[in-house]
C-alpha positions, 0 to 999 in steps of 0.5 A: 500500500506504500507509505502515507508519509509519501502519499500525503502532503508532508511538512517537516518539523524542525522546531519543538512544539513546546518551547519553539526551539530547535529539535536538537538531534535525530532520534530515529530514522524512518522505519522500513515497514509498509503501510497496511490496512491495520496501520491506523488501527488501535492496539495493532501488532508491531509494523516498524512503519514510522516517520523520522523523529527528532528530539527536543532534549530540553522538553524531552519530547519526540516530534515526527518530522513528516506530518500527514495532511489532516484530511488524509489523516481523518480518512485513514482513521475512518477506514481503519480496521478493528481487530483488537477486541481482546486488547481493548478489553484488557486496557479497559480493565487496567484503566478502570482499575486505576481510575476506579475512585474517579469513575465512581465519583462521576455522573457522566464520562466522555471517552475520546478514542473509545474504540469498541466502548470497552472502557465505557462498559467498565464504567457502567459496571461501576455505576455510571450511566451517562456515557459517550465515546468519540471514535474516528474508526467506523469499524470500531464504532460499528461494534461498540457496546456503548453510545458512540459518535463517529468522527474526529473529536474536533467535529463533535458539536454536542452540548453538555458537560462531563465529570470525567473526560478520558484520553488513553494512548491517543494524545500521540495521534493528535496533530494539535494536542493543545487544541484538544486540551482547550476543547476538553476544558470547555466540556468539563463540568465544574470540578471535572477531571481530564485523565490522559494516559500516554506513552513515555519514550523515556521509560526504561523499556523504551530507552533500552529498545531505542529506535526499535521501540514499538511506540515509534509508529506512523500514528504517533506524531508526538511522543511524550515523556513525563517532563513534556506532558507536564509542560503541555498541561501547564502551558494549557493551564490545566492543574495536575490532580495526580500522576503515575505509571500504569502497567497494562496487560497485553496478550501474547499475540500482541507482544510476539506477533507472528509476522515480526 
């Protein structure tokens, strides 16, 4: 299928989106994998298909040099396959366990990048009934177990405020994460919380793997560390309630895919 980075109108990023200084060094060269029907699917197996990344050592953030045209990016997500029901269920259990107190204290929850709705189903089991997912993939939304709006978050015009808005391993996919944070702030109820889970390229396992880390992926336009995520929240004037590490359960098939 070729490369979305070649087929798109790509623009280079040589400055850090956080401090606006120059990115200091190339972190990883473009991967050798090929674009497939699963490339923009959630929790897919490792493809080694990713752009060049440059690092801002000051902010500790990786930035994809090539940026896919926004309209093409929306279409790639809309037409993405969905083959990860098991992984979605495992992730939902993890996040609902970590946020159990916040979920039980919420009357309404909005999940961005909600996939098949597995996390929202866990929230319903914990007593929350006002639930909505926003999911760009039509295939994932088609099998969703909860109420799901299909499309990019920026196109959602529904009204209402939410006690808890969640974004799990999705902020890396956004071309303008700061726009999302402002969008979410406007939709939080008074005292509401925004929960963001992100990859950390400075985590020990990723430092060991380096350019071979599976978090280097065509879908990931920025890859954060704890330092850069904290700065992103501070720049958006969002106060941190609590931070911490999350350990997820993964299936053997995802850890050791047969074609890798």
